[in-house]
N, C-alpha and C positions, 0 to 999 in steps of 0.2 A: 636646370637642373629636374630630376625625376624627384617626385612626392616622398619616395623611400630613403632617396639619399638625404633630403632634406630633415626629414624625421630623425635620423642618426644624429646629423649635423648639429640639429636644436640641442640636444643634450649634450653637447661637446662646445657648445656654443662661445665660453668662455674660451677656450683653449684652441679656438680656429683664428689662423691669419688672416690679414686684412682682405685679402682676394676673397677668401671662402668665407667670412662673415658679410662681405658684399654679395657673393652669390645667393647665400642664405635670405639675408636682406629683400632682394630684387622677388625670389621665389614666393616668399610669404608679402610680399604688395601686391602679388597676382592671384595666389593660390586660398581658399577660404580658410582650408581643414587646417593648411600647415600654419594660417595666420593663427588660428584659434590656438592650435596645440604651442605655439610660441607665445603667446599670450598667458597661457597657462603657466608655462615655463617660468615667466618673468616673474608671474604673481607667487610663486612658488619660491622662488630665490628669495625674492622681496621678505618674505613674509620668514623665510629661515635665517636671514640679516636682521631682521628684527628678535627675534626670537633669540637670539645668541648675543643681541645687546641689551636685552634684559638683565637687571640683578635680580636673581631670585636666592631669597632667604631660607636657607633650610635649618629645621627644626633643630635645637641641640640635640646631644646625649640626653642630656638630664629631664630635657621635656618631654623626649619619647617616654624614659623608661618612668616617669610619673604616670603618664597615661595608661600604661601599660598596666603599672599597679593598680589604678583607678576601677579599669576594667576587670581585673580578676576579684577585688574587695567586693566589686557589683554584684558579680557573680556568685562567691561566695553566700550574699545576702538573701539571695532568690531562693526560696523554697525549690527541693528538688522536685520532678515530675515523674511518677513512677513508670517504670518501663513495661510496657505490656505483655511481652512476653518473660518477664520475669518471674512470673507469679506471683510476687511478694504483693501484688493487690487480691489476693484471695483469699479469706480466712479459711480456716479446714472445716468449720461448718458449710459452708459454699461447695468446696471439694465433696465434701461428702452428697450433698443433693443433688451434686452434677452426677457422681458415679451411679448413685440409687435411679436417677432418671433414666441413664444410658444402659443400665442393667433390664431395669422395665423395658424397655423400646426393643431392644434384644429378645427376652423373652417373648414378650407379643407377636414378632416377626418369627421368630420358632414355630409358635403355637398354629399360626395363621397357616406357615409352610407345611406344616404334619397336616393339618385338616385338609389341605385341598391335595395333597398326593393321591389320595383314591381316587377323586372326581377326577384328576389329570390321567390318571392310567385308563380310564372310562374312557375319556375324549378321544384318547390315541387308538383305543381300538373300533371305536366308531369311524375314525377316518382311514385306517389301513382297510377295512370292510366296505368304505366307501371305493378306494383304490381299486379293489377286484373288482367292481362291478362294471368298470370304465373300460371299454372295446373299443381299440384303435382297429381299423380295417384299412389294410393298404388300397384296397379295389377303391373306395367310397374316395379316398385322399387324390387318388388318381384318377379319378374321375370329376371331381371337383376341379383339378390342376387343366386338364383337358379341355373342359368347359369355357373355363376363363380365356384362355390360350386362344382358343376359336373363337372367341367374343370379341377379343382383340384384332385377329385377322380379319374378321370381318368387317369391323369400325375401319381398318386401316384400307380392306377393298373398297368400300363404299364412299372413300373420301378419297379414292385415285381419280384424278383427271385425265380421262380418256386420250384430251387432246395433246399433251405434253407430257403424259405418263409420270406427273411429279403428286405427290402427295399435298394436298390442302391444309392447311396448319388451322386455319379457322375452324373447318369443319370439324377436327380432333377435337380444339378444344370444346367447342357446341356439342360432341356426343359426350365427351367424358362429362360436360355438367350436367347432361340430362340423366346420367348412370354412375352410378357407384364403382369406380374401378379403384 
């Protein structure tokens, strides 16, 4: 019997015939995984049987009603906590001070912004004039690019092995470390 068949048979062990039970028992005797599963199955069935035999006393409805009423009475006696979002905790004088403080902050921010408006325009004018003084020449960019390209080509030529026509990687790494590419 294979383990998969045995596992399925373990869960229906009570319903198996005598021959099928013998096959499961012989497999369980030789296979440790199936034996472990079978022992867990037997333990579980024993616990269910034990629990079903115990006589559990359920509380009476009167007892449950009494407990609920005691809980409600205890909650009524506790002082209420004010909800922070209800604004009942604020007195009117605190609200006035808060609004006055917010208004003062807004006025200060307005005056600071109005005072820096002129300075900001002069700063923009200076930046605009600086931008006009920058001149980009395409010839300079092309020459720099060509020079860099030629440097790379000469580096590759100098690291070319004349014997087998392959580039020496160690030579290239050494030259890169010496120069800034």
